[in-house]
N, CA and C atoms as an extended XYZ file, in Angstrom:
507
Properties=species:S:1:pos:R:3:atomname:S:1:resname:S:1:resid:I:1 pbc="F F F"
N       -17.522       -1.604       34.024 N   MET     1
C       -17.551       -1.104       32.659 CA  MET     1
C       -17.258       -2.251       31.690 C   MET     1
N       -18.030       -2.369       30.657 N   THR     2
C       -17.854       -3.411       29.649 CA  THR     2
C       -16.625       -3.114       28.800 C   THR     2
N       -15.765       -4.124       28.577 N   PRO     3
C       -14.598       -3.866       27.718 CA  PRO     3
C       -15.025       -3.549       26.288 C   PRO     3
N       -14.270       -2.691       25.649 N   LYS     4
C       -14.587       -2.305       24.270 CA  LYS     4
C       -14.370       -3.479       23.334 C   LYS     4
N       -15.224       -3.544       22.313 N   THR     5
C       -15.130       -4.624       21.333 CA  THR     5
C       -14.211       -4.260       20.180 C   THR     5
N       -13.650       -3.053       20.204 N   TYR     6
C       -12.839       -2.586       19.084 CA  TYR     6
C       -11.610       -1.847       19.588 C   TYR     6
N       -10.662       -1.658       18.686 N   GLU     7
C        -9.523       -0.778       18.943 CA  GLU     7
C        -9.393        0.186       17.784 C   GLU     7
N        -8.885        1.365       18.073 N   ILE     8
C        -8.676        2.413       17.069 CA  ILE     8
C        -7.296        2.214       16.465 C   ILE     8
N        -7.212        2.294       15.136 N   ARG     9
C        -5.940        2.055       14.465 CA  ARG     9
C        -5.618        3.170       13.483 C   ARG     9
N        -4.407        3.655       13.594 N   ALA    10
C        -3.856        4.576       12.608 CA  ALA    10
C        -3.276        3.722       11.475 C   ALA    10
N        -2.713        4.349       10.474 N   ILE    11
C        -2.053        3.605        9.402 CA  ILE    11
C        -0.804        2.943        9.975 C   ILE    11
N        -0.608        1.664        9.673 N   ASP    12
C         0.532        0.895       10.188 CA  ASP    12
C         1.862        1.523        9.784 C   ASP    12
N         2.842        1.401       10.657 N   THR    13
C         4.171        1.965       10.438 CA  THR    13
C         4.794        1.482        9.135 C   THR    13
N         4.700        0.175        8.849 N   ASP    14
C         5.279       -0.356        7.610 CA  ASP    14
C         4.595        0.227        6.381 C   ASP    14
N         3.296        0.414        6.454 N   VAL    15
C         2.547        0.999        5.345 CA  VAL    15
C         2.951        2.462        5.159 C   VAL    15
N         3.133        3.184        6.262 N   LEU    16
C         3.560        4.580        6.177 CA  LEU    16
C         4.891        4.710        5.443 C   LEU    16
N         5.818        3.808        5.733 N   LYS    17
C         7.121        3.830        5.043 CA  LYS    17
C         6.921        3.676        3.541 C   LYS    17
N         6.050        2.762        3.150 N   GLN    18
C         5.778        2.541        1.724 CA  GLN    18
C         5.119        3.767        1.098 C   GLN    18
N         4.143        4.342        1.795 N   LEU    19
C         3.426        5.498        1.261 CA  LEU    19
C         4.345        6.707        1.084 C   LEU    19
N         5.327        6.829        1.957 N   ARG    20
C         6.260        7.953        1.836 CA  ARG    20
C         7.153        7.805        0.607 C   ARG    20
N         7.377        6.564        0.172 N   MET    21
C         8.185        6.328       -1.028 CA  MET    21
C         7.325        6.372       -2.295 C   MET    21
N         6.178        5.692       -2.261 N   ARG    22
C         5.249        5.632       -3.397 CA  ARG    22
C         3.869        5.345       -2.821 C   ARG    22
N         2.906        6.188       -3.162 N   ASP    23
C         1.580        6.015       -2.567 CA  ASP    23
C         0.777        4.935       -3.297 C   ASP    23
N        -0.431        4.703       -2.842 N   ASP    24
C        -1.252        3.626       -3.405 CA  ASP    24
C        -1.769        3.923       -4.802 C   ASP    24
N        -1.579        5.142       -5.296 N   ALA    25
C        -1.891        5.468       -6.691 CA  ALA    25
C        -0.643        5.298       -7.555 C   ALA    25
N         0.468        4.870       -6.937 N   GLY    26
C         1.699        4.621       -7.674 CA  GLY    26
C         2.557        5.855       -7.901 C   GLY    26
N         2.280        6.914       -7.171 N   ARG    27
C         3.013        8.168       -7.381 CA  ARG    27
C         3.903        8.488       -6.189 C   ARG    27
N         4.986        9.200       -6.467 N   THR    28
C         5.786        9.764       -5.385 CA  THR    28
C         5.263       11.170       -5.130 C   THR    28
N         5.165       11.512       -3.881 N   ARG    29
C         4.606       12.803       -3.494 CA  ARG    29
C         5.674       13.628       -2.786 C   ARG    29
N         5.627       14.918       -2.996 N   GLU    30
C         6.600       15.821       -2.392 CA  GLU    30
C         6.094       16.333       -1.045 C   GLU    30
N         6.916       16.203       -0.004 N   PRO    31
C         6.543       16.765        1.297 CA  PRO    31
C         6.497       18.291        1.234 C   PRO    31
N         5.785       18.862        2.172 N   ALA    32
C         5.688       20.316        2.279 CA  ALA    32
C         5.669       20.692        3.756 C   ALA    32
N         6.047       21.898        4.035 N   THR    33
C         5.946       22.410        5.396 CA  THR    33
C         4.551       23.007        5.554 C   THR    33
N         3.875       22.586        6.591 N   ASP    34
C         2.519       23.068        6.858 CA  ASP    34
C         2.629       24.412        7.582 C   ASP    34
N         2.360       25.519        6.895 N   PRO    35
C         2.578       26.836        7.509 CA  PRO    35
C         1.614       27.147        8.650 C   PRO    35
N         0.386       26.674        8.557 N   GLU    36
C        -0.632       27.031        9.550 CA  GLU    36
C        -0.958       25.922       10.532 C   GLU    36
N        -0.675       24.664       10.164 N   GLY    37
C        -1.074       23.546       11.007 CA  GLY    37
C        -2.533       23.202       10.785 C   GLY    37
N        -2.975       22.140       11.433 N   GLY    38
C        -4.380       21.756       11.373 CA  GLY    38
C        -4.706       20.615       10.430 C   GLY    38
N        -3.719       20.107        9.669 N   ALA    39
C        -3.991       18.979        8.772 CA  ALA    39
C        -4.229       17.713        9.607 C   ALA    39
N        -5.268       16.931        9.287 N   PRO    40
C        -5.546       15.713       10.052 CA  PRO    40
C        -4.576       14.595        9.666 C   PRO    40
N        -3.646       14.278       10.554 N   LEU    41
C        -2.601       13.290       10.288 CA  LEU    41
C        -3.084       11.885       10.622 C   LEU    41
N        -2.993       10.984        9.648 N   ARG    42
C        -3.473        9.612        9.861 CA  ARG    42
C        -2.379        8.690       10.387 C   ARG    42
N        -1.184        9.206       10.572 N   CYS    43
C        -0.085        8.419       11.118 CA  CYS    43
C        -0.104        8.420       12.644 C   CYS    43
N        -0.510        9.521       13.241 N   CYS    44
C        -0.501        9.652       14.697 CA  CYS    44
C        -1.846       10.124       15.248 C   CYS    44
N        -2.841       10.258       14.387 N   LEU    45
C        -4.218       10.588       14.757 CA  LEU    45
C        -4.322       11.882       15.563 C   LEU    45
N        -3.656       12.898       15.042 N   ARG    46
C        -3.762       14.237       15.607 CA  ARG    46
C        -3.664       15.228       14.457 C   ARG    46
N        -3.806       16.492       14.763 N   ARG    47
C        -3.662       17.531       13.739 CA  ARG    47
C        -2.233       18.044       13.739 C   ARG    47
N        -1.776       18.446       12.565 N   SER    48
C        -0.414       18.948       12.432 CA  SER    48
C        -0.251       20.279       13.155 C   SER    48
N         0.980       20.538       13.568 N   ALA    49
C         1.339       21.818       14.178 CA  ALA    49
C         1.960       22.704       13.100 C   ALA    49
N         1.877       24.012       13.247 N   PRO    50
C         2.521       24.899       12.268 CA  PRO    50
C         4.013       24.569       12.137 C   PRO    50
N         4.476       24.491       10.891 N   GLY    51
C         5.879       24.226       10.619 CA  GLY    51
C         6.245       22.761       10.467 C   GLY    51
N         5.307       21.840       10.721 N   GLU    52
C         5.624       20.420       10.558 CA  GLU    52
C         5.677       20.056        9.082 C   GLU    52
N         6.557       19.108        8.756 N   ARG    53
C         6.644       18.602        7.385 CA  ARG    53
C         5.646       17.459        7.222 C   ARG    53
N         4.752       17.628        6.255 N   ILE    54
C         3.722       16.631        5.993 CA  ILE    54
C         3.700       16.326        4.501 C   ILE    54
N         2.968       15.268        4.154 N   VAL    55
C         2.805       14.912        2.751 CA  VAL    55
C         1.383       14.382        2.560 C   VAL    55
N         0.777       14.727        1.449 N   LEU    56
C        -0.559       14.251        1.096 CA  LEU    56
C        -0.387       13.104        0.110 C   LEU    56
N        -0.850       11.913        0.499 N   VAL    57
C        -0.682       10.713       -0.324 CA  VAL    57
C        -2.030       10.050       -0.582 C   VAL    57
N        -2.080        9.207       -1.596 N   SER    58
C        -3.257        8.383       -1.861 CA  SER    58
C        -3.110        7.086       -1.078 C   SER    58
N        -4.188        6.684       -0.426 N   TYR    59
C        -4.160        5.512        0.456 CA  TYR    59
C        -5.395        4.658        0.196 C   TYR    59
N        -5.198        3.344        0.114 N   ALA    60
C        -6.282        2.384       -0.113 CA  ALA    60
C        -6.412        1.478        1.113 C   ALA    60
N        -7.100        1.933        2.152 N   PRO    61
C        -7.135        1.164        3.399 CA  PRO    61
C        -7.792       -0.208        3.279 C   PRO    61
N        -8.895       -0.311        2.564 N   LEU    62
C        -9.571       -1.607        2.453 CA  LEU    62
C        -8.740       -2.582        1.625 C   LEU    62
N        -8.111       -2.099        0.584 N   ARG    63
C        -7.250       -2.944       -0.249 CA  ARG    63
C        -6.110       -3.527        0.581 C   ARG    63
N        -5.480       -2.686        1.381 N   ARG    64
C        -4.349       -3.148        2.193 CA  ARG    64
C        -4.809       -4.130        3.268 C   ARG    64
N        -5.940       -3.855        3.902 N   TRP    65
C        -6.484       -4.788        4.896 CA  TRP    65
C        -6.818       -6.117        4.235 C   TRP    65
N        -7.440       -6.071        3.077 N   ALA    66
C        -7.819       -7.293        2.359 CA  ALA    66
C        -6.596       -8.112        1.971 C   ALA    66
N        -5.527       -7.463        1.579 N   ALA    67
C        -4.299       -8.177        1.212 CA  ALA    67
C        -3.741       -8.945        2.411 C   ALA    67
N        -3.888       -8.393        3.615 N   ARG    68
C        -3.387       -9.072        4.822 CA  ARG    68
C        -4.303      -10.206        5.264 C   ARG    68
N        -5.609      -10.067        5.000 N   THR    69
C        -6.571      -11.020        5.549 CA  THR    69
C        -7.085      -12.036        4.532 C   THR    69
N        -6.842      -11.801        3.252 N   GLY    70
C        -7.369      -12.688        2.226 CA  GLY    70
C        -8.783      -12.345        1.795 C   GLY    70
N        -9.308      -11.222        2.269 N   ALA    71
C       -10.654      -10.786        1.875 CA  ALA    71
C       -10.623      -10.271        0.438 C   ALA    71
N       -11.793      -10.132       -0.148 N   GLU    72
C       -11.906       -9.629       -1.520 CA  GLU    72
C       -12.919       -8.493       -1.539 C   GLU    72
N       -12.455       -7.248       -1.441 N   PRO    73
C       -13.400       -6.135       -1.359 CA  PRO    73
C       -14.114       -5.805       -2.664 C   PRO    73
N       -13.641       -6.325       -3.778 N   GLY    74
C       -14.314       -6.080       -5.052 CA  GLY    74
C       -14.510       -4.610       -5.332 C   GLY    74
N       -15.726       -4.248       -5.644 N   ALA    75
C       -16.039       -2.864       -6.015 CA  ALA    75
C       -15.924       -1.887       -4.852 C   ALA    75
N       -15.818       -2.376       -3.622 N   TYR    76
C       -15.695       -1.489       -2.462 CA  TYR    76
C       -14.271       -0.986       -2.264 C   TYR    76
N       -13.346       -1.500       -3.057 N   ASP    77
C       -11.965       -1.048       -2.988 CA  ASP    77
C       -11.885        0.381       -3.513 C   ASP    77
N       -11.282        1.268       -2.735 N   GLU    78
C       -11.131        2.651       -3.153 CA  GLU    78
C        -9.916        3.240       -2.464 C   GLU    78
N        -9.414        4.316       -3.023 N   TYR    79
C        -8.357        5.044       -2.329 CA  TYR    79
C        -8.654        6.532       -2.391 C   TYR    79
N        -8.029        7.230       -1.456 N   GLY    80
C        -8.251        8.658       -1.388 CA  GLY    80
C        -7.107        9.338       -0.666 C   GLY    80
N        -7.182       10.658       -0.547 N   PRO    81
C        -6.084       11.423        0.029 CA  PRO    81
C        -6.044       11.351        1.556 C   PRO    81
N        -4.825       11.234        2.085 N   VAL    82
C        -4.603       11.315        3.526 CA  VAL    82
C        -3.314       12.095        3.780 C   VAL    82
N        -3.306       12.867        4.844 N   PHE    83
C        -2.099       13.558        5.285 CA  PHE    83
C        -1.347       12.662        6.257 C   PHE    83
N        -0.033       12.595        6.090 N   ILE    84
C         0.836       11.890        7.026 CA  ILE    84
C         2.079       12.752        7.247 C   ILE    84
N         2.803       12.482        8.316 N   HIS    85
C         4.083       13.161        8.506 CA  HIS    85
C         5.030       12.750        7.374 C   HIS    85
N         5.843       13.670        6.923 N   ALA    86
C         6.809       13.378        5.864 CA  ALA    86
C         7.899       12.438        6.359 C   ALA    86
N         8.152       12.439        7.650 N   ASP    87
C         9.150       11.566        8.269 CA  ASP    87
C         8.467       10.763        9.365 C   ASP    87
N         9.155        9.737        9.867 N   GLU    88
C         8.576        8.931       10.936 CA  GLU    88
C         8.165        9.802       12.103 C   GLU    88
N         7.094        9.374       12.767 N   CYS    89
C         6.599       10.104       13.932 CA  CYS    89
C         6.326        9.112       15.056 C   CYS    89
N         5.766        9.619       16.143 N   GLU    90
C         5.519        8.763       17.308 CA  GLU    90
C         4.409        7.737       17.077 C   GLU    90
N         3.565        7.956       16.077 N   GLY    91
C         2.480        7.023       15.784 CA  GLY    91
C         1.447        6.968       16.897 C   GLY    91
N         0.754        5.850       16.972 N   VAL    92
C        -0.283        5.621       17.977 CA  VAL    92
C        -0.011        4.271       18.615 C   VAL    92
N        -0.149        4.189       19.913 N   ALA    93
C         0.089        2.931       20.618 CA  ALA    93
C        -0.885        1.864       20.147 C   ALA    93
N        -0.375        0.661       19.962 N   ALA    94
C        -1.237       -0.470       19.586 CA  ALA    94
C        -2.290       -0.673       20.669 C   ALA    94
N        -3.478       -1.034       20.269 N   GLY    95
C        -4.550       -1.296       21.215 CA  GLY    95
C        -5.245       -0.052       21.738 C   GLY    95
N        -5.078        1.081       21.060 N   THR    96
C        -5.730        2.314       21.487 CA  THR    96
C        -7.243        2.128       21.447 C   THR    96
N        -7.890        2.535       22.511 N   LEU    97
C        -9.329        2.320       22.606 CA  LEU    97
C       -10.148        3.598       22.507 C   LEU    97
N        -9.533        4.733       22.670 N   ARG    98
C       -10.265        5.998       22.663 CA  ARG    98
C       -10.308        6.602       21.271 C   ARG    98
N       -11.470        7.079       20.896 N   TYR    99
C       -11.628        7.779       19.628 CA  TYR    99
C       -10.924        9.129       19.739 C   TYR    99
N       -10.058        9.498       18.769 N   PRO   100
C        -9.293       10.738       18.884 CA  PRO   100
C       -10.123       11.985       18.557 C   PRO   100
N       -10.427       12.768       19.566 N   ALA   101
C       -11.227       13.976       19.386 CA  ALA   101
C       -10.584       14.937       18.404 C   ALA   101
N        -9.246       14.934       18.332 N   ALA   102
C        -8.534       15.885       17.464 CA  ALA   102
C        -8.884       15.715       15.989 C   ALA   102
N        -9.261       14.526       15.574 N   LEU   103
C        -9.588       14.298       14.163 CA  LEU   103
C       -11.072       14.390       13.868 C   LEU   103
N       -11.845       14.612       14.889 N   HIS   104
C       -13.288       14.638       14.661 CA  HIS   104
C       -13.727       15.987       14.097 C   HIS   104
N       -14.786       15.941       13.316 N   GLY   105
C       -15.413       17.129       12.759 CA  GLY   105
C       -16.909       16.992       12.922 C   GLY   105
N       -17.647       17.911       12.389 N   ASP   106
C       -19.095       17.884       12.577 CA  ASP   106
C       -19.779       16.693       11.919 C   ASP   106
N       -19.283       16.295       10.740 N   ARG   107
C       -19.969       15.216       10.020 CA  ARG   107
C       -18.969       14.123        9.658 C   ARG   107
N       -19.263       12.931       10.137 N   ARG   108
C       -18.442       11.770        9.846 CA  ARG   108
C       -19.368       10.632        9.449 C   ARG   108
N       -18.818        9.715        8.660 N   VAL   109
C       -19.569        8.526        8.318 CA  VAL   109
C       -18.784        7.319        8.828 C   VAL   109
N       -19.512        6.367        9.399 N   LEU   110
C       -18.934        5.101        9.827 CA  LEU   110
C       -19.333        4.069        8.786 C   LEU   110
N       -18.350        3.464        8.130 N   ARG   111
C       -18.632        2.413        7.136 CA  ARG   111
C       -18.196        1.079        7.709 C   ARG   111
N       -19.141        0.177        7.842 N   ALA   112
C       -18.873       -1.137        8.407 CA  ALA   112
C       -18.609       -2.148        7.296 C   ALA   112
N       -17.602       -3.008        7.526 N   TYR   113
C       -17.214       -4.034        6.551 CA  TYR   113
C       -17.192       -5.403        7.216 C   TYR   113
N       -17.528       -6.424        6.434 N   SER   114
C       -17.469       -7.804        6.903 CA  SER   114
C       -16.046       -8.336        6.762 C   SER   114
N       -15.793       -9.504        7.317 N   ALA   115
C       -14.487      -10.147        7.199 CA  ALA   115
C       -14.173      -10.505        5.753 C   ALA   115
N       -15.183      -10.571        4.901 N   GLU   116
C       -14.984      -10.863        3.479 CA  GLU   116
C       -14.679       -9.607        2.674 C   GLU   116
N       -14.764       -8.446        3.301 N   GLY   117
C       -14.467       -7.197        2.616 CA  GLY   117
C       -15.680       -6.527        1.989 C   GLY   117
N       -16.857       -6.973        2.336 N   ARG   118
C       -18.083       -6.376        1.802 CA  ARG   118
C       -18.606       -5.312        2.745 C   ARG   118
N       -19.133       -4.246        2.182 N   ILE   119
C       -19.691       -3.191        3.019 CA  ILE   119
C       -21.026       -3.664        3.589 C   ILE   119
N       -21.207       -3.454        4.871 N   LEU   120
C       -22.424       -3.888        5.550 CA  LEU   120
C       -23.374       -2.735        5.822 C   LEU   120
N       -22.889       -1.539        5.655 N   GLY   121
C       -23.736       -0.380        5.889 CA  GLY   121
C       -22.909        0.787        6.365 C   GLY   121
N       -23.582        1.890        6.517 N   GLY   122
C       -22.921        3.100        6.973 CA  GLY   122
C       -23.837        3.884        7.878 C   GLY   122
N       -23.229        4.767        8.619 N   ARG   123
C       -24.010        5.615        9.517 CA  ARG   123
C       -23.414        7.016        9.507 C   ARG   123
N       -24.243        7.976        9.245 N   LEU   124
C       -23.831        9.368        9.274 CA  LEU   124
C       -23.931        9.887       10.698 C   LEU   124
N       -22.863       10.515       11.161 N   LEU   125
C       -22.856       11.133       12.479 CA  LEU   125
C       -22.698       12.636       12.304 C   LEU   125
N       -23.565       13.374       12.915 N   GLU   126
C       -23.451       14.831       12.909 CA  GLU   126
C       -23.266       15.263       14.357 C   GLU   126
N       -22.005       15.220       14.774 N   ILE   127
C       -21.631       15.499       16.155 CA  ILE   127
C       -20.486       16.503       16.118 C   ILE   127
N       -20.604       17.634       16.784 N   PRO   128
C       -19.497       18.598       16.772 CA  PRO   128
C       -18.267       18.055       17.506 C   PRO   128
N       -17.118       18.604       17.182 N   ARG   129
C       -15.836       18.137       17.726 CA  ARG   129
C       -15.849       18.089       19.252 C   ARG   129
N       -16.438       19.072       19.899 N   GLU   130
C       -16.425       19.099       21.363 CA  GLU   130
C       -17.243       17.972       21.989 C   GLU   130
N       -18.035       17.267       21.184 N   ARG   131
C       -18.804       16.120       21.669 CA  ARG   131
C       -18.346       14.827       20.990 C   ARG   131
N       -17.098       14.775       20.569 N   SER   132
C       -16.603       13.627       19.811 CA  SER   132
C       -16.679       12.316       20.592 C   SER   132
N       -16.746       12.384       21.919 N   GLY   133
C       -16.898       11.167       22.711 CA  GLY   133
C       -18.165       10.405       22.385 C   GLY   133
N       -19.119       11.073       21.758 N   GLU   134
C       -20.370       10.415       21.383 CA  GLU   134
C       -20.198        9.468       20.199 C   GLU   134
N       -19.016        9.480       19.583 N   VAL   135
C       -18.745        8.542       18.493 CA  VAL   135
C       -18.590        7.121       19.038 C   VAL   135
N       -18.031        6.993       20.231 N   GLU   136
C       -17.754        5.668       20.783 CA  GLU   136
C       -19.004        4.796       20.937 C   GLU   136
N       -20.130        5.310       21.441 N   PRO   137
C       -21.329        4.466       21.485 CA  PRO   137
C       -21.791        4.024       20.082 C   PRO   137
N       -21.596        4.883       19.093 N   ALA   138
C       -21.974        4.501       17.720 CA  ALA   138
C       -21.082        3.370       17.211 C   ALA   138
N       -19.806        3.412       17.550 N   LEU   139
C       -18.903        2.321       17.171 CA  LEU   139
C       -19.297        1.027       17.879 C   LEU   139
N       -19.572        1.116       19.176 N   GLU   140
C       -19.995       -0.075       19.926 CA  GLU   140
C       -21.285       -0.663       19.344 C   GLU   140
N       -22.206        0.204       18.987 N   GLU   141
C       -23.467       -0.256       18.401 CA  GLU   141
C       -23.220       -0.998       17.089 C   GLU   141
N       -22.335       -0.457       16.257 N   ALA   142
C       -22.022       -1.122       14.987 CA  ALA   142
C       -21.366       -2.473       15.220 C   ALA   142
N       -20.453       -2.543       16.195 N   PHE   143
C       -19.773       -3.810       16.475 CA  PHE   143
C       -20.659       -4.806       17.215 C   PHE   143
N       -21.861       -4.392       17.630 N   ALA   144
C       -22.806       -5.341       18.217 CA  ALA   144
C       -23.239       -6.373       17.186 C   ALA   144
N       -23.133       -6.017       15.917 N   ASP   145
C       -23.401       -6.966       14.833 CA  ASP   145
C       -22.156       -7.841       14.677 C   ASP   145
N       -22.254       -9.138       14.939 N   PRO   146
C       -21.067      -10.000       14.871 CA  PRO   146
C       -20.459      -10.098       13.469 C   PRO   146
N       -21.187       -9.699       12.446 N   ALA   147
C       -20.653       -9.750       11.081 CA  ALA   147
C       -19.681       -8.610       10.794 C   ALA   147
N       -19.672       -7.578       11.635 N   VAL   148
C       -18.794       -6.423       11.413 CA  VAL   148
C       -17.381       -6.761       11.884 C   VAL   148
N       -16.430       -6.687       10.948 N   ALA   149
C       -15.022       -6.949       11.265 CA  ALA   149
C       -14.255       -5.660       11.503 C   ALA   149
N       -14.592       -4.633       10.742 N   LEU   150
C       -13.915       -3.350       10.888 CA  LEU   150
C       -14.819       -2.228       10.417 C   LEU   150
N       -14.472       -1.030       10.864 N   ILE   151
C       -15.217        0.166       10.491 CA  ILE   151
C       -14.218        1.226       10.063 C   ILE   151
N       -14.490        1.858        8.946 N   HIS   152
C       -13.700        3.006        8.521 CA  HIS   152
C       -14.486        4.264        8.853 C   HIS   152
N       -13.801        5.206        9.479 N   VAL   153
C       -14.383        6.512        9.766 CA  VAL   153
C       -13.872        7.453        8.688 C   VAL   153
N       -14.791        8.152        8.037 N   ARG   154
C       -14.441        9.052        6.936 CA  ARG   154
C       -15.086       10.417        7.135 C   ARG   154
N       -14.418       11.417        6.578 N   ALA   155
C       -14.981       12.762        6.537 CA  ALA   155
C       -16.043       12.789        5.443 C   ALA   155
N       -17.179       13.384        5.719 N   VAL   156
C       -18.268       13.409        4.753 CA  VAL   156
C       -17.947       14.315        3.566 C   VAL   156
N       -17.464       15.521        3.841 N   GLU   157
C       -17.276       16.500        2.771 CA  GLU   157
C       -16.270       16.042        1.717 C   GLU   157
N       -15.172       15.453        2.138 N   TYR   158
C       -14.138       15.061        1.183 CA  TYR   158
C       -14.051       13.549        0.984 C   TYR   158
N       -14.705       12.784        1.825 N   GLY   159
C       -14.660       11.329        1.718 CA  GLY   159
C       -13.361       10.726        2.219 C   GLY   159
N       -12.520       11.543        2.839 N   CYS   160
C       -11.197       11.085        3.284 CA  CYS   160
C       -11.304       10.061        4.404 C   CYS   160
N       -10.485        9.042        4.309 N   PHE   161
C       -10.324        8.067        5.379 CA  PHE   161
C        -9.664        8.759        6.568 C   PHE   161
N       -10.213        8.571        7.760 N   LEU   162
C        -9.620        9.154        8.965 CA  LEU   162
C        -8.934        8.107        9.826 C   LEU   162
N        -9.628        7.002       10.064 N   LEU   163
C        -9.062        5.955       10.902 CA  LEU   163
C        -9.879        4.693       10.759 C   LEU   163
N        -9.326        3.630       11.305 N   GLU   164
C       -10.007        2.342       11.297 CA  GLU   164
C       -10.286        1.918       12.730 C   GLU   164
N       -11.460        1.397       12.959 N   ALA   165
C       -11.798        0.720       14.212 CA  ALA   165
C       -11.910       -0.747       13.855 C   ALA   165
N       -11.121       -1.571       14.502 N   ARG   166
C       -11.089       -3.011       14.189 CA  ARG   166
C       -11.550       -3.812       15.388 C   ARG   166
N       -12.344       -4.838       15.111 N   ARG   167
C       -12.837       -5.707       16.184 CA  ARG   167
C       -11.651       -6.317       16.918 C   ARG   167
N       -11.706       -6.271       18.243 N   ARG   168
C       -10.659       -6.884       19.066 CA  ARG   168
C       -10.891       -8.382       19.115 C   ARG   168
N        -9.809       -9.104       19.070 N   THR   169
C        -9.919      -10.576       19.154 CA  THR   169
C        -9.273      -11.109       20.390 C   THR   169
C-alpha cells in the first residue's frame, strides 16, 4: 500500500485555547449545552453528544496557517463559523491519516491551496456519509499536484470549514 501524502488535522490545541477566549472575529462567545447532539466539532473531528458543552466561534484557518508559514493568502483569507468543545477535549492524534466519517455529509468541497496561500482549485464531492471513505482517493488525487500544500474540506450548504488535509513532509 502506498503511504498517504497527507495527514488530517483538526484545529490546533493552542488555537482552540485562543478561540475559546476570543474568536477570529474578535468576539467572545458564550458556550451552550447541546441538548440534542450532532454538532460537527472541529476540535476532535466528531459530532457532539447530547448534553456536551460547545461553543460556536468564528475561525480563519487560512489566515492562521499563513501566519505560521509566511504565506500571503490575500483575498482568499476568510473566516466562518465552527463548533468546538467549550472546554479542552481529547483532540485528534497528530499524524491522523483517516478521513473522519463522522463529519462527512452528502456534499463537501475540497479547496486546494499552494504554499503561497493561493487557491489552486476546488472539487465538489457528492458522497453520502456511509461512503465517506471515497473522500480519501479525492484527497490523494489533489495532492498528486506537487503545488498543493494543503486542502480545506468545507460543507457546501453553509461554507463551514470542517478540517484541513496537509501535505506530509
